[in-house]
mmCIF file of the N, C-alpha and C atoms, coordinates in Angstrom:
data_MODEL
# 
_entry.id   MODEL 
# 
loop_
_atom_site.group_PDB 
_atom_site.id 
_atom_site.type_symbol 
_atom_site.label_atom_id 
_atom_site.label_alt_id 
_atom_site.label_comp_id 
_atom_site.label_asym_id 
_atom_site.label_entity_id 
_atom_site.label_seq_id 
_atom_site.pdbx_PDB_ins_code 
_atom_site.Cartn_x 
_atom_site.Cartn_y 
_atom_site.Cartn_z 
_atom_site.occupancy 
_atom_site.B_iso_or_equiv 
_atom_site.pdbx_formal_charge 
_atom_site.auth_seq_id 
_atom_site.auth_comp_id 
_atom_site.auth_asym_id 
_atom_site.auth_atom_id 
_atom_site.pdbx_PDB_model_num 
ATOM 1   N N  . UNK A 1 1  ? -75.090  48.515 88.980  1.00 0.00 ? 1  UNK A N  1 
ATOM 2   C CA . UNK A 1 1  ? -74.924  49.953 88.844  1.00 0.00 ? 1  UNK A CA 1 
ATOM 3   C C  . UNK A 1 1  ? -73.982  50.461 89.922  1.00 0.00 ? 1  UNK A C  1 
ATOM 4   N N  . UNK A 1 2  ? -73.273  51.511 89.607  1.00 0.00 ? 2  UNK A N  1 
ATOM 5   C CA . UNK A 1 2  ? -72.403  52.145 90.587  1.00 0.00 ? 2  UNK A CA 1 
ATOM 6   C C  . UNK A 1 2  ? -73.262  52.950 91.553  1.00 0.00 ? 2  UNK A C  1 
ATOM 7   N N  . UNK A 1 3  ? -72.668  53.395 92.683  1.00 0.00 ? 3  UNK A N  1 
ATOM 8   C CA . UNK A 1 3  ? -73.429  54.114 93.711  1.00 0.00 ? 3  UNK A CA 1 
ATOM 9   C C  . UNK A 1 3  ? -74.167  55.327 93.157  1.00 0.00 ? 3  UNK A C  1 
ATOM 10  N N  . UNK A 1 4  ? -73.476  56.177 92.379  1.00 0.00 ? 4  UNK A N  1 
ATOM 11  C CA . UNK A 1 4  ? -74.113  57.370 91.829  1.00 0.00 ? 4  UNK A CA 1 
ATOM 12  C C  . UNK A 1 4  ? -75.237  56.980 90.871  1.00 0.00 ? 4  UNK A C  1 
ATOM 13  N N  . UNK A 1 5  ? -74.990  55.979 90.031  1.00 0.00 ? 5  UNK A N  1 
ATOM 14  C CA . UNK A 1 5  ? -76.025  55.507 89.120  1.00 0.00 ? 5  UNK A CA 1 
ATOM 15  C C  . UNK A 1 5  ? -77.188  54.897 89.890  1.00 0.00 ? 5  UNK A C  1 
ATOM 16  N N  . UNK A 1 6  ? -76.873  54.208 90.977  1.00 0.00 ? 6  UNK A N  1 
ATOM 17  C CA . UNK A 1 6  ? -77.928  53.614 91.795  1.00 0.00 ? 6  UNK A CA 1 
ATOM 18  C C  . UNK A 1 6  ? -78.815  54.706 92.386  1.00 0.00 ? 6  UNK A C  1 
ATOM 19  N N  . UNK A 1 7  ? -78.212  55.775 92.875  1.00 0.00 ? 7  UNK A N  1 
ATOM 20  C CA . UNK A 1 7  ? -78.979  56.893 93.428  1.00 0.00 ? 7  UNK A CA 1 
ATOM 21  C C  . UNK A 1 7  ? -79.829  57.554 92.346  1.00 0.00 ? 7  UNK A C  1 
ATOM 22  N N  . UNK A 1 8  ? -79.246  57.725 91.168  1.00 0.00 ? 8  UNK A N  1 
ATOM 23  C CA . UNK A 1 8  ? -80.000  58.309 90.048  1.00 0.00 ? 8  UNK A CA 1 
ATOM 24  C C  . UNK A 1 8  ? -81.156  57.397 89.654  1.00 0.00 ? 8  UNK A C  1 
ATOM 25  N N  . UNK A 1 9  ? -80.905  56.087 89.677  1.00 0.00 ? 9  UNK A N  1 
ATOM 26  C CA . UNK A 1 9  ? -81.960  55.133 89.361  1.00 0.00 ? 9  UNK A CA 1 
ATOM 27  C C  . UNK A 1 9  ? -83.107  55.209 90.350  1.00 0.00 ? 9  UNK A C  1 
ATOM 28  N N  . UNK A 1 10 ? -82.782  55.300 91.629  1.00 0.00 ? 10 UNK A N  1 
ATOM 29  C CA . UNK A 1 10 ? -83.823  55.449 92.655  1.00 0.00 ? 10 UNK A CA 1 
ATOM 30  C C  . UNK A 1 10 ? -84.589  56.749 92.470  1.00 0.00 ? 10 UNK A C  1 
ATOM 31  N N  . UNK A 1 11 ? -83.893  57.801 92.069  1.00 0.00 ? 11 UNK A N  1 
ATOM 32  C CA . UNK A 1 11 ? -84.555  59.083 91.816  1.00 0.00 ? 11 UNK A CA 1 
ATOM 33  C C  . UNK A 1 11 ? -85.532  58.969 90.650  1.00 0.00 ? 11 UNK A C  1 
ATOM 34  N N  . UNK A 1 12 ? -85.162  58.209 89.626  1.00 0.00 ? 12 UNK A N  1 
ATOM 35  C CA . UNK A 1 12 ? -86.060  57.991 88.486  1.00 0.00 ? 12 UNK A CA 1 
ATOM 36  C C  . UNK A 1 12 ? -87.300  57.228 88.942  1.00 0.00 ? 12 UNK A C  1 
ATOM 37  N N  . UNK A 1 13 ? -87.111  56.191 89.738  1.00 0.00 ? 13 UNK A N  1 
ATOM 38  C CA . UNK A 1 13 ? -88.251  55.418 90.238  1.00 0.00 ? 13 UNK A CA 1 
ATOM 39  C C  . UNK A 1 13 ? -89.186  56.296 91.058  1.00 0.00 ? 13 UNK A C  1 
ATOM 40  N N  . UNK A 1 14 ? -88.605  57.102 91.924  1.00 0.00 ? 14 UNK A N  1 
ATOM 41  C CA . UNK A 1 14 ? -89.419  57.992 92.755  1.00 0.00 ? 14 UNK A CA 1 
ATOM 42  C C  . UNK A 1 14 ? -90.149  59.017 91.891  1.00 0.00 ? 14 UNK A C  1 
ATOM 43  N N  . UNK A 1 15 ? -89.466  59.570 90.896  1.00 0.00 ? 15 UNK A N  1 
ATOM 44  C CA . UNK A 1 15 ? -90.093  60.559 90.011  1.00 0.00 ? 15 UNK A CA 1 
ATOM 45  C C  . UNK A 1 15 ? -91.240  59.931 89.221  1.00 0.00 ? 15 UNK A C  1 
ATOM 46  N N  . UNK A 1 16 ? -91.047  58.716 88.719  1.00 0.00 ? 16 UNK A N  1 
ATOM 47  C CA . UNK A 1 16 ? -92.128  58.032 88.005  1.00 0.00 ? 16 UNK A CA 1 
ATOM 48  C C  . UNK A 1 16 ? -93.334  57.832 88.916  1.00 0.00 ? 16 UNK A C  1 
ATOM 49  N N  . UNK A 1 17 ? -93.071  57.478 90.153  1.00 0.00 ? 17 UNK A N  1 
ATOM 50  C CA . UNK A 1 17 ? -94.154  57.300 91.126  1.00 0.00 ? 17 UNK A CA 1 
ATOM 51  C C  . UNK A 1 17 ? -94.889  58.620 91.376  1.00 0.00 ? 17 UNK A C  1 
ATOM 52  N N  . UNK A 1 18 ? -94.136  59.683 91.615  1.00 0.00 ? 18 UNK A N  1 
ATOM 53  C CA . UNK A 1 18 ? -94.749  60.984 91.907  1.00 0.00 ? 18 UNK A CA 1 
ATOM 54  C C  . UNK A 1 18 ? -95.515  61.531 90.702  1.00 0.00 ? 18 UNK A C  1 
ATOM 55  N N  . UNK A 1 19 ? -94.982  61.357 89.504  1.00 0.00 ? 19 UNK A N  1 
ATOM 56  C CA . UNK A 1 19 ? -95.699  61.800 88.306  1.00 0.00 ? 19 UNK A CA 1 
ATOM 57  C C  . UNK A 1 19 ? -97.022  61.051 88.167  1.00 0.00 ? 19 UNK A C  1 
ATOM 58  N N  . UNK A 1 20 ? -96.993  59.748 88.410  1.00 0.00 ? 20 UNK A N  1 
ATOM 59  C CA . UNK A 1 20 ? -98.221  58.956 88.325  1.00 0.00 ? 20 UNK A CA 1 
ATOM 60  C C  . UNK A 1 20 ? -99.234  59.400 89.376  1.00 0.00 ? 20 UNK A C  1 
ATOM 61  N N  . UNK A 1 21 ? -98.760  59.683 90.575  1.00 0.00 ? 21 UNK A N  1 
ATOM 62  C CA . UNK A 1 21 ? -99.667  60.159 91.638  1.00 0.00 ? 21 UNK A CA 1 
ATOM 63  C C  . UNK A 1 21 ? -100.307 61.482 91.264  1.00 0.00 ? 21 UNK A C  1 
ATOM 64  N N  . UNK A 1 22 ? -99.563  62.329 90.560  1.00 0.00 ? 22 UNK A N  1 
ATOM 65  C CA . UNK A 1 22 ? -100.087 63.622 90.138  1.00 0.00 ? 22 UNK A CA 1 
ATOM 66  C C  . UNK A 1 22 ? -100.861 63.555 88.838  1.00 0.00 ? 22 UNK A C  1 
ATOM 67  N N  . UNK A 1 23 ? -101.102 62.334 88.346  1.00 0.00 ? 23 UNK A N  1 
ATOM 68  C CA . UNK A 1 23 ? -101.815 62.107 87.093  1.00 0.00 ? 23 UNK A CA 1 
ATOM 69  C C  . UNK A 1 23 ? -101.150 62.839 85.924  1.00 0.00 ? 23 UNK A C  1 
ATOM 70  N N  . UNK A 1 24 ? -99.818  62.858 85.945  1.00 0.00 ? 24 UNK A N  1 
ATOM 71  C CA . UNK A 1 24 ? -99.028  63.476 84.881  1.00 0.00 ? 24 UNK A CA 1 
ATOM 72  C C  . UNK A 1 24 ? -98.422  62.352 84.056  1.00 0.00 ? 24 UNK A C  1 
ATOM 73  N N  . UNK A 1 25 ? -98.623  62.411 82.753  1.00 0.00 ? 25 UNK A N  1 
ATOM 74  C CA . UNK A 1 25 ? -98.086  61.368 81.874  1.00 0.00 ? 25 UNK A CA 1 
ATOM 75  C C  . UNK A 1 25 ? -96.566  61.411 81.914  1.00 0.00 ? 25 UNK A C  1 
ATOM 76  N N  . UNK A 1 26 ? -95.973  60.296 82.263  1.00 0.00 ? 26 UNK A N  1 
ATOM 77  C CA . UNK A 1 26 ? -94.512  60.210 82.335  1.00 0.00 ? 26 UNK A CA 1 
ATOM 78  C C  . UNK A 1 26 ? -93.947  60.016 80.934  1.00 0.00 ? 26 UNK A C  1 
ATOM 79  N N  . UNK A 1 27 ? -93.071  60.912 80.546  1.00 0.00 ? 27 UNK A N  1 
ATOM 80  C CA . UNK A 1 27 ? -92.345  60.803 79.285  1.00 0.00 ? 27 UNK A CA 1 
ATOM 81  C C  . UNK A 1 27 ? -90.873  61.009 79.607  1.00 0.00 ? 27 UNK A C  1 
ATOM 82  N N  . UNK A 1 28 ? -89.991  60.547 78.740  1.00 0.00 ? 28 UNK A N  1 
ATOM 83  C CA . UNK A 1 28 ? -88.571  60.824 78.982  1.00 0.00 ? 28 UNK A CA 1 
ATOM 84  C C  . UNK A 1 28 ? -88.290  62.323 79.096  1.00 0.00 ? 28 UNK A C  1 
ATOM 85  N N  . UNK A 1 29 ? -89.001  63.124 78.315  1.00 0.00 ? 29 UNK A N  1 
ATOM 86  C CA . UNK A 1 29 ? -88.815  64.574 78.373  1.00 0.00 ? 29 UNK A CA 1 
ATOM 87  C C  . UNK A 1 29 ? -89.221  65.130 79.737  1.00 0.00 ? 29 UNK A C  1 
ATOM 88  N N  . UNK A 1 30 ? -90.387  64.700 80.240  1.00 0.00 ? 30 UNK A N  1 
ATOM 89  C CA . UNK A 1 30 ? -90.871  65.175 81.540  1.00 0.00 ? 30 UNK A CA 1 
ATOM 90  C C  . UNK A 1 30 ? -89.940  64.724 82.664  1.00 0.00 ? 30 UNK A C  1 
ATOM 91  N N  . UNK A 1 31 ? -89.483  63.475 82.589  1.00 0.00 ? 31 UNK A N  1 
ATOM 92  C CA . UNK A 1 31 ? -88.564  62.967 83.614  1.00 0.00 ? 31 UNK A CA 1 
ATOM 93  C C  . UNK A 1 31 ? -87.234  63.702 83.596  1.00 0.00 ? 31 UNK A C  1 
ATOM 94  N N  . UNK A 1 32 ? -86.695  63.931 82.405  1.00 0.00 ? 32 UNK A N  1 
ATOM 95  C CA . UNK A 1 32 ? -85.418  64.646 82.298  1.00 0.00 ? 32 UNK A CA 1 
ATOM 96  C C  . UNK A 1 32 ? -85.553  66.040 82.895  1.00 0.00 ? 32 UNK A C  1 
ATOM 97  N N  . UNK A 1 33 ? -86.680  66.689 82.626  1.00 0.00 ? 33 UNK A N  1 
ATOM 98  C CA . UNK A 1 33 ? -86.921  68.020 83.180  1.00 0.00 ? 33 UNK A CA 1 
ATOM 99  C C  . UNK A 1 33 ? -87.053  67.948 84.698  1.00 0.00 ? 33 UNK A C  1 
ATOM 100 N N  . UNK A 1 34 ? -87.822  66.991 85.195  1.00 0.00 ? 34 UNK A N  1 
ATOM 101 C CA . UNK A 1 34 ? -88.062  66.817 86.633  1.00 0.00 ? 34 UNK A CA 1 
ATOM 102 C C  . UNK A 1 34 ? -86.748  66.579 87.372  1.00 0.00 ? 34 UNK A C  1 
ATOM 103 N N  . UNK A 1 35 ? -85.883  65.757 86.773  1.00 0.00 ? 35 UNK A N  1 
ATOM 104 C CA . UNK A 1 35 ? -84.632  65.366 87.427  1.00 0.00 ? 35 UNK A CA 1 
ATOM 105 C C  . UNK A 1 35 ? -83.444  66.238 87.040  1.00 0.00 ? 35 UNK A C  1 
ATOM 106 N N  . UNK A 1 36 ? -83.706  67.241 86.217  1.00 0.00 ? 36 UNK A N  1 
ATOM 107 C CA . UNK A 1 36 ? -82.666  68.180 85.777  1.00 0.00 ? 36 UNK A CA 1 
ATOM 108 C C  . UNK A 1 36 ? -81.463  67.445 85.191  1.00 0.00 ? 36 UNK A C  1 
ATOM 109 N N  . UNK A 1 37 ? -81.744  66.583 84.223  1.00 0.00 ? 37 UNK A N  1 
ATOM 110 C CA . UNK A 1 37 ? -80.700  65.836 83.528  1.00 0.00 ? 37 UNK A CA 1 
ATOM 111 C C  . UNK A 1 37 ? -80.997  65.867 82.037  1.00 0.00 ? 37 UNK A C  1 
ATOM 112 N N  . UNK A 1 38 ? -80.056  65.424 81.253  1.00 0.00 ? 38 UNK A N  1 
ATOM 113 C CA . UNK A 1 38 ? -80.278  65.421 79.804  1.00 0.00 ? 38 UNK A CA 1 
ATOM 114 C C  . UNK A 1 38 ? -81.161  64.234 79.422  1.00 0.00 ? 38 UNK A C  1 
ATOM 115 N N  . UNK A 1 39 ? -81.905  64.421 78.372  1.00 0.00 ? 39 UNK A N  1 
ATOM 116 C CA . UNK A 1 39 ? -82.785  63.354 77.913  1.00 0.00 ? 39 UNK A CA 1 
ATOM 117 C C  . UNK A 1 39 ? -82.010  62.105 77.473  1.00 0.00 ? 39 UNK A C  1 
ATOM 118 N N  . UNK A 1 40 ? -80.881  62.237 76.742  1.00 0.00 ? 40 UNK A N  1 
ATOM 119 C CA . UNK A 1 40 ? -80.125  61.027 76.386  1.00 0.00 ? 40 UNK A CA 1 
ATOM 120 C C  . UNK A 1 40 ? -79.627  60.252 77.615  1.00 0.00 ? 40 UNK A C  1 
ATOM 121 N N  . UNK A 1 41 ? -79.163  60.966 78.638  1.00 0.00 ? 41 UNK A N  1 
ATOM 122 C CA . UNK A 1 41 ? -78.719  60.288 79.866  1.00 0.00 ? 41 UNK A CA 1 
ATOM 123 C C  . UNK A 1 41 ? -79.885  59.569 80.537  1.00 0.00 ? 41 UNK A C  1 
ATOM 124 N N  . UNK A 1 42 ? -81.031  60.219 80.540  1.00 0.00 ? 42 UNK A N  1 
ATOM 125 C CA . UNK A 1 42 ? -82.203  59.619 81.164  1.00 0.00 ? 42 UNK A CA 1 
ATOM 126 C C  . UNK A 1 42 ? -82.647  58.379 80.396  1.00 0.00 ? 42 UNK A C  1 
ATOM 127 N N  . UNK A 1 43 ? -82.660  58.453 79.083  1.00 0.00 ? 43 UNK A N  1 
ATOM 128 C CA . UNK A 1 43 ? -83.052  57.286 78.276  1.00 0.00 ? 43 UNK A CA 1 
ATOM 129 C C  . UNK A 1 43 ? -82.113  56.106 78.533  1.00 0.00 ? 43 UNK A C  1 
ATOM 130 N N  . UNK A 1 44 ? -80.814  56.387 78.643  1.00 0.00 ? 44 UNK A N  1 
ATOM 131 C CA . UNK A 1 44 ? -79.838  55.337 78.945  1.00 0.00 ? 44 UNK A CA 1 
ATOM 132 C C  . UNK A 1 44 ? -80.138  54.703 80.304  1.00 0.00 ? 44 UNK A C  1 
ATOM 133 N N  . UNK A 1 45 ? -80.449  55.539 81.283  1.00 0.00 ? 45 UNK A N  1 
ATOM 134 C CA . UNK A 1 45 ? -80.767  55.039 82.620  1.00 0.00 ? 45 UNK A CA 1 
ATOM 135 C C  . UNK A 1 45 ? -82.058  54.213 82.601  1.00 0.00 ? 45 UNK A C  1 
ATOM 136 N N  . UNK A 1 46 ? -83.055  54.658 81.843  1.00 0.00 ? 46 UNK A N  1 
ATOM 137 C CA . UNK A 1 46 ? -84.301  53.893 81.729  1.00 0.00 ? 46 UNK A CA 1 
ATOM 138 C C  . UNK A 1 46 ? -84.039  52.503 81.138  1.00 0.00 ? 46 UNK A C  1 
ATOM 139 N N  . UNK A 1 47 ? -83.162  52.435 80.147  1.00 0.00 ? 47 UNK A N  1 
ATOM 140 C CA . UNK A 1 47 ? -82.829  51.144 79.535  1.00 0.00 ? 47 UNK A CA 1 
ATOM 141 C C  . UNK A 1 47 ? -82.165  50.220 80.558  1.00 0.00 ? 47 UNK A C  1 
ATOM 142 N N  . UNK A 1 48 ? -81.269  50.781 81.371  1.00 0.00 ? 48 UNK A N  1 
ATOM 143 C CA . UNK A 1 48 ? -80.609  49.965 82.397  1.00 0.00 ? 48 UNK A CA 1 
ATOM 144 C C  . UNK A 1 48 ? -81.596  49.515 83.475  1.00 0.00 ? 48 UNK A C  1 
ATOM 145 N N  . UNK A 1 49 ? -82.519  50.409 83.856  1.00 0.00 ? 49 UNK A N  1 
ATOM 146 C CA . UNK A 1 49 ? -83.539  50.036 84.842  1.00 0.00 ? 49 UNK A CA 1 
ATOM 147 C C  . UNK A 1 49 ? -84.486  48.984 84.269  1.00 0.00 ? 49 UNK A C  1 
ATOM 148 N N  . UNK A 1 50 ? -84.766  49.077 82.978  1.00 0.00 ? 50 UNK A N  1 
ATOM 149 C CA . UNK A 1 50 ? -85.599  48.083 82.299  1.00 0.00 ? 50 UNK A CA 1 
ATOM 150 C C  . UNK A 1 50 ? -84.917  46.715 82.353  1.00 0.00 ? 50 UNK A C  1 
ATOM 151 N N  . UNK A 1 51 ? -83.617  46.687 82.113  1.00 0.00 ? 51 UNK A N  1 
ATOM 152 C CA . UNK A 1 51 ? -82.865  45.426 82.147  1.00 0.00 ? 51 UNK A CA 1 
ATOM 153 C C  . UNK A 1 51 ? -82.907  44.783 83.533  1.00 0.00 ? 51 UNK A C  1 
ATOM 154 N N  . UNK A 1 52 ? -83.095  45.600 84.571  1.00 0.00 ? 52 UNK A N  1 
ATOM 155 C CA . UNK A 1 52 ? -83.187  45.088 85.942  1.00 0.00 ? 52 UNK A CA 1 
ATOM 156 C C  . UNK A 1 52 ? -84.626  44.748 86.331  1.00 0.00 ? 52 UNK A C  1 
ATOM 157 N N  . UNK A 1 53 ? -85.570  45.008 85.414  1.00 0.00 ? 53 UNK A N  1 
ATOM 158 C CA . UNK A 1 53 ? -86.967  44.694 85.683  1.00 0.00 ? 53 UNK A CA 1 
ATOM 159 C C  . UNK A 1 53 ? -87.687  45.724 86.532  1.00 0.00 ? 53 UNK A C  1 
ATOM 160 N N  . UNK A 1 54 ? -87.137  46.938 86.629  1.00 0.00 ? 54 UNK A N  1 
ATOM 161 C CA . UNK A 1 54 ? -87.734  47.970 87.482  1.00 0.00 ? 54 UNK A CA 1 
ATOM 162 C C  . UNK A 1 54 ? -88.661  48.922 86.731  1.00 0.00 ? 54 UNK A C  1 
ATOM 163 N N  . UNK A 1 55 ? -88.442  49.086 85.435  1.00 0.00 ? 55 UNK A N  1 
ATOM 164 C CA . UNK A 1 55 ? -89.305  49.939 84.618  1.00 0.00 ? 55 UNK A CA 1 
ATOM 165 C C  . UNK A 1 55 ? -89.559  49.263 83.279  1.00 0.00 ? 55 UNK A C  1 
ATOM 166 N N  . UNK A 1 56 ? -90.605  49.717 82.623  1.00 0.00 ? 56 UNK A N  1 
ATOM 167 C CA . UNK A 1 56 ? -90.849  49.370 81.226  1.00 0.00 ? 56 UNK A CA 1 
ATOM 168 C C  . UNK A 1 56 ? -90.416  50.609 80.455  1.00 0.00 ? 56 UNK A C  1 
ATOM 169 N N  . UNK A 1 57 ? -89.211  50.579 79.903  1.00 0.00 ? 57 UNK A N  1 
ATOM 170 C CA . UNK A 1 57 ? -88.635  51.766 79.261  1.00 0.00 ? 57 UNK A CA 1 
ATOM 171 C C  . UNK A 1 57 ? -89.448  52.208 78.051  1.00 0.00 ? 57 UNK A C  1 
ATOM 172 N N  . UNK A 1 58 ? -90.040  51.284 77.324  1.00 0.00 ? 58 UNK A N  1 
ATOM 173 C CA . UNK A 1 58 ? -90.799  51.655 76.127  1.00 0.00 ? 58 UNK A CA 1 
ATOM 174 C C  . UNK A 1 58 ? -92.063  52.433 76.477  1.00 0.00 ? 58 UNK A C  1 
ATOM 175 N N  . UNK A 1 59 ? -92.605  52.213 77.664  1.00 0.00 ? 59 UNK A N  1 
ATOM 176 C CA . UNK A 1 59 ? -93.815  52.922 78.105  1.00 0.00 ? 59 UNK A CA 1 
ATOM 177 C C  . UNK A 1 59 ? -93.521  53.986 79.160  1.00 0.00 ? 59 UNK A C  1 
ATOM 178 N N  . UNK A 1 60 ? -92.281  54.052 79.624  1.00 0.00 ? 60 UNK A N  1 
ATOM 179 C CA . UNK A 1 60 ? -91.867  54.966 80.699  1.00 0.00 ? 60 UNK A CA 1 
ATOM 180 C C  . UNK A 1 60 ? -92.779  54.784 81.912  1.00 0.00 ? 60 UNK A C  1 
ATOM 181 N N  . UNK A 1 61 ? -92.840  53.539 82.375  1.00 0.00 ? 61 UNK A N  1 
ATOM 182 C CA . UNK A 1 61 ? -93.686  53.184 83.516  1.00 0.00 ? 61 UNK A CA 1 
ATOM 183 C C  . UNK A 1 61 ? -92.932  52.272 84.469  1.00 0.00 ? 61 UNK A C  1 
ATOM 184 N N  . UNK A 1 62 ? -93.343  52.322 85.724  1.00 0.00 ? 62 UNK A N  1 
ATOM 185 C CA . UNK A 1 62 ? -92.796  51.406 86.723  1.00 0.00 ? 62 UNK A CA 1 
ATOM 186 C C  . UNK A 1 62 ? -93.360  50.011 86.518  1.00 0.00 ? 62 UNK A C  1 
ATOM 187 N N  . UNK A 1 63 ? -92.551  49.008 86.768  1.00 0.00 ? 63 UNK A N  1 
ATOM 188 C CA . UNK A 1 63 ? -93.060  47.645 86.884  1.00 0.00 ? 63 UNK A CA 1 
ATOM 189 C C  . UNK A 1 63 ? -93.497  47.476 88.336  1.00 0.00 ? 63 UNK A C  1 
ATOM 190 N N  . UNK A 1 64 ? -94.099  46.344 88.652  1.00 0.00 ? 64 UNK A N  1 
ATOM 191 C CA . UNK A 1 64 ? -94.478  46.100 90.048  1.00 0.00 ? 64 UNK A CA 1 
ATOM 192 C C  . UNK A 1 64 ? -93.248  46.116 90.946  1.00 0.00 ? 64 UNK A C  1 
ATOM 193 N N  . UNK A 1 65 ? -92.164  45.521 90.478  1.00 0.00 ? 65 UNK A N  1 
ATOM 194 C CA . UNK A 1 65 ? -90.916  45.507 91.249  1.00 0.00 ? 65 UNK A CA 1 
ATOM 195 C C  . UNK A 1 65 ? -90.410  46.935 91.469  1.00 0.00 ? 65 UNK A C  1 
ATOM 196 N N  . UNK A 1 66 ? -90.489  47.766 90.438  1.00 0.00 ? 66 UNK A N  1 
ATOM 197 C CA . UNK A 1 66 ? -90.066  49.161 90.552  1.00 0.00 ? 66 UNK A CA 1 
ATOM 198 C C  . UNK A 1 66 ? -90.975  49.956 91.472  1.00 0.00 ? 66 UNK A C  1 
ATOM 199 N N  . UNK A 1 67 ? -92.273  49.657 91.419  1.00 0.00 ? 67 UNK A N  1 
ATOM 200 C CA . UNK A 1 67 ? -93.229  50.335 92.288  1.00 0.00 ? 67 UNK A CA 1 
ATOM 201 C C  . UNK A 1 67 ? -92.935  50.042 93.752  1.00 0.00 ? 67 UNK A C  1 
ATOM 202 N N  . UNK A 1 68 ? -92.650  48.794 94.063  1.00 0.00 ? 68 UNK A N  1 
ATOM 203 C CA . UNK A 1 68 ? -92.324  48.422 95.448  1.00 0.00 ? 68 UNK A CA 1 
ATOM 204 C C  . UNK A 1 68 ? -91.098  49.191 95.927  1.00 0.00 ? 68 UNK A C  1 
ATOM 205 N N  . UNK A 1 69 ? -90.077  49.256 95.094  1.00 0.00 ? 69 UNK A N  1 
ATOM 206 C CA . UNK A 1 69 ? -88.857  49.972 95.469  1.00 0.00 ? 69 UNK A CA 1 
ATOM 207 C C  . UNK A 1 69 ? -89.119  51.472 95.623  1.00 0.00 ? 69 UNK A C  1 
ATOM 208 N N  . UNK A 1 70 ? -89.894  52.053 94.703  1.00 0.00 ? 70 UNK A N  1 
ATOM 209 C CA . UNK A 1 70 ? -90.218  53.481 94.786  1.00 0.00 ? 70 UNK A CA 1 
ATOM 210 C C  . UNK A 1 70 ? -91.012  53.779 96.054  1.00 0.00 ? 70 UNK A C  1 
ATOM 211 N N  . UNK A 1 71 ? -91.995  52.943 96.357  1.00 0.00 ? 71 UNK A N  1 
ATOM 212 C CA . UNK A 1 71 ? -92.804  53.151 97.564  1.00 0.00 ? 71 UNK A CA 1 
ATOM 213 C C  . UNK A 1 71 ? -91.971  53.033 98.827  1.00 0.00 ? 71 UNK A C  1 
ATOM 214 N N  . UNK A 1 72 ? -91.024  52.113 98.847  1.00 0.00 ? 72 UNK A N  1 
ATOM 215 C CA . UNK A 1 72 ? -90.186  51.980 100.039 1.00 0.00 ? 72 UNK A CA 1 
ATOM 216 C C  . UNK A 1 72 ? -89.317  53.219 100.222 1.00 0.00 ? 72 UNK A C  1 
ATOM 217 N N  . UNK A 1 73 ? -88.853  53.803 99.136  1.00 0.00 ? 73 UNK A N  1 
ATOM 218 C CA . UNK A 1 73 ? -88.044  55.017 99.236  1.00 0.00 ? 73 UNK A CA 1 
ATOM 219 C C  . UNK A 1 73 ? -88.895  56.192 99.710  1.00 0.00 ? 73 UNK A C  1 
ATOM 220 N N  . UNK A 1 74 ? -90.086  56.338 99.137  1.00 0.00 ? 74 UNK A N  1 
ATOM 221 C CA . UNK A 1 74 ? -90.987  57.422 99.540  1.00 0.00 ? 74 UNK A CA 1 
ATOM 222 C C  . UNK A 1 74 ? -91.387  57.249 100.998 1.00 0.00 ? 74 UNK A C  1 
ATOM 223 N N  . UNK A 1 75 ? -91.706  56.017 101.411 1.00 0.00 ? 75 UNK A N  1 
ATOM 224 C CA . UNK A 1 75 ? -92.091  55.753 102.799 1.00 0.00 ? 75 UNK A CA 1 
ATOM 225 C C  . UNK A 1 75 ? -90.975  56.050 103.776 1.00 0.00 ? 75 UNK A C  1 
ATOM 226 N N  . UNK A 1 76 ? -89.754  55.697 103.428 1.00 0.00 ? 76 UNK A N  1 
ATOM 227 C CA . UNK A 1 76 ? -88.602  55.970 104.287 1.00 0.00 ? 76 UNK A CA 1 
ATOM 228 C C  . UNK A 1 76 ? -88.413  57.468 104.461 1.00 0.00 ? 76 UNK A C  1 
ATOM 229 N N  . UNK A 1 77 ? -88.584  58.210 103.389 1.00 0.00 ? 77 UNK A N  1 
ATOM 230 C CA . UNK A 1 77 ? -88.432  59.668 103.447 1.00 0.00 ? 77 UNK A CA 1 
ATOM 231 C C  . UNK A 1 77 ? -89.509  60.289 104.348 1.00 0.00 ? 77 UNK A C  1 
ATOM 232 N N  . UNK A 1 78 ? -90.750  59.802 104.245 1.00 0.00 ? 78 UNK A N  1 
ATOM 233 C CA . UNK A 1 78 ? -91.834  60.331 105.078 1.00 0.00 ? 78 UNK A CA 1 
ATOM 234 C C  . UNK A 1 78 ? -91.576  60.038 106.553 1.00 0.00 ? 78 UNK A C  1 
ATOM 235 N N  . UNK A 1 79 ? -91.086  58.838 106.855 1.00 0.00 ? 79 UNK A N  1 
ATOM 236 C CA . UNK A 1 79 ? -90.779  58.497 108.245 1.00 0.00 ? 79 UNK A CA 1 
ATOM 237 C C  . UNK A 1 79 ? -89.670  59.380 108.791 1.00 0.00 ? 79 UNK A C  1 
ATOM 238 N N  . UNK A 1 80 ? -88.680  59.676 107.981 1.00 0.00 ? 80 UNK A N  1 
ATOM 239 C CA . UNK A 1 80 ? -87.574  60.538 108.421 1.00 0.00 ? 80 UNK A CA 1 
ATOM 240 C C  . UNK A 1 80 ? -88.083  61.943 108.726 1.00 0.00 ? 80 UNK A C  1 
ATOM 241 N N  . UNK A 1 81 ? -89.022  62.441 107.910 1.00 0.00 ? 81 UNK A N  1 
ATOM 242 C CA . UNK A 1 81 ? -89.586  63.775 108.159 1.00 0.00 ? 81 UNK A CA 1 
ATOM 243 C C  . UNK A 1 81 ? -90.369  63.802 109.465 1.00 0.00 ? 81 UNK A C  1 
ATOM 244 N N  . UNK A 1 82 ? -91.132  62.741 109.727 1.00 0.00 ? 82 UNK A N  1 
ATOM 245 C CA . UNK A 1 82 ? -91.917  62.692 110.967 1.00 0.00 ? 82 UNK A CA 1 
ATOM 246 C C  . UNK A 1 82 ? -91.018  62.623 112.194 1.00 0.00 ? 82 UNK A C  1 
ATOM 247 N N  . UNK A 1 83 ? -89.908  61.927 112.075 1.00 0.00 ? 83 UNK A N  1 
ATOM 248 C CA . UNK A 1 83 ? -88.986  61.761 113.201 1.00 0.00 ? 83 UNK A CA 1 
ATOM 249 C C  . UNK A 1 83 ? -88.213  63.041 113.500 1.00 0.00 ? 83 UNK A C  1 
ATOM 250 N N  . UNK A 1 84 ? -88.073  63.905 112.517 1.00 0.00 ? 84 UNK A N  1 
ATOM 251 C CA . UNK A 1 84 ? -87.277  65.136 112.694 1.00 0.00 ? 84 UNK A CA 1 
ATOM 252 C C  . UNK A 1 84 ? -88.004  66.186 113.483 1.00 0.00 ? 84 UNK A C  1 
# 
């Protein structure tokens, strides 16, 4: 993935994690709304993330590999807030 796509992919992983934490069913519609993007663009990104083993696009869920990456991003953000 290109840098911008990589950032968008990480945002999708983080959003899936946060939706799950909030006990909100993750759907492509909910994710597109959360990330302020179009649903077709989001579905395309989910398919690419699925090909990398980070999400299960058919269920709109993180895989274990995707969960690890999402948690590392969330943890890094929390550490940055504490340091500021």
